[in-house]
N, C-alpha and C positions, 0 to 999 in steps of 0.2 A: 749326464750331465746334471749338475744343482740349476735346480730352480734360483732366477734373481728375486733377491730379498724386494720386497715393495717399504721408502721407509716414508711414516710419517711424523709429523713434531705436533706434539699435547700439549697442554695449558695444569697443569695439577691449582685448580685456582683455591685458596684461601685464604679465612677470614676469624680475628681473633672477638671473640663476642664473650665478654663478661668471664673473659682467661681463659674460658677456652679456645683451643683448638677447631673449627668447622673447614671442611672438605665444600669444594660443589661439586654435584653431580648431575650430568643434563643425561638424555634419552635420546639413543641411535635411535635414526630416522624410519630404517628398515625396520627392524623388530623388538624397538620398545625396551631394550637393557639400558641399564646405566652404566657411565664411561667418563670418560675423562672431551674435552671439549678439540679437536686436531685433523689437521688436515696438511695435503702437500706442501713441499716446498716452493715457496714464489720467489721469484727471482727480484734478487735486489732486496732479500728482507732475510734476516740471521733467525736460525732456528729459531730460539726464542722470542725473536719477533713474530713469526709466522704462525707460531703455539699464542703469542698475546692476540692477534686478531684472530685466532680459530672462537678463541674467547670470548671474543666481541660476538661473534657473530652468530653463532652457535647459541651462546647460554645468557647473552647484556650485558656482561664484566669487564672490567678493564682495572688498570691497576699495573703495581710495579712489574715487569718481570724479568726472572735473574735468568744470566745467558750463562751460567755451567747444570749441565746436566743434570739433572738429580736420580736417571734411572732407565731404563725398560722396558719394555713388555712385548712378549709377540701374541701372535692373532689371527688370524681367518680370517676372510669375510666370505661369503656367500657366492658372491658377482665373482670372484678369483680363486685358480688354484695357485697363486702364489703365498711363501708369505710377509705376513706384514711386519713391521717391528714400527713401534711408538718410545720416539726421543724422547723425556717430561720434565720440562722448563715451571717452575715455584712459578706464578704469579698472584702478589700477592692483591686482593682485591680493592680497590677505592671508592669504585661506582657499582650497584647493579643499579640499573635502567630495565622498566618494563617492556619498553617498544624495543627490539631489537632483530637484525633481518631474517633469523630462522626460526622469531617466537612462535609460529601456531604449530610449527613440526615436533616442538622437539618438550617435554618437562625439562625443571632441574632441583635442585633440593640440593639444602646443603644440612650435613652431615654431620656426625663424627669421624675417625679415622677409621676407629675399630666397626664400625658402621657402616662404612664408605666402602672397607674393606669385606665386608660382605654381601653387599649387595649384586656388584661385580662380578662375572662372570670370568676373568682372568686370574688363575691364579699370580702373574706374577704379578700384574697390578696385582691384585689385591695384598700380598703381603709390601710389595711399595707402599699402597698407601697408609697398611698399618702401621710402617716405620717412616712414616713423611713424620718429620717438627721442620717446624716454621725457622722460617732467619731471620737471627735476631739483628733488631736494627736500632740504631742509637738515633733517637727522633731529637 
């Protein structure tokens, strides 16, 4: 019998600085590997709003999140033998605070999409980061 997949929602946080796209990575709590903010479904919140909430709690960023899923990747947690699927939602960062709930537990780093793809351990996430393009919005 196949194992049930656990689904989490991740935020692909981005900004444009000096005309260049930058992505935000954070470290995981346990193994300190570079990854995206992500969390479990929250009652009463859409997947995108859940991803945005995790971005605040884990990385201290707020912004405009898209309800459109930009991709996903699978991974395994050491604490579980079930596969996990992270569905990814783009979040254009408008605020980056120094004080946030998990500030003492994680590091955060702004990098180019190419560098982000090199830093993460998951091949599917690496491909997603390398190919990400910011949404163009009319101001």
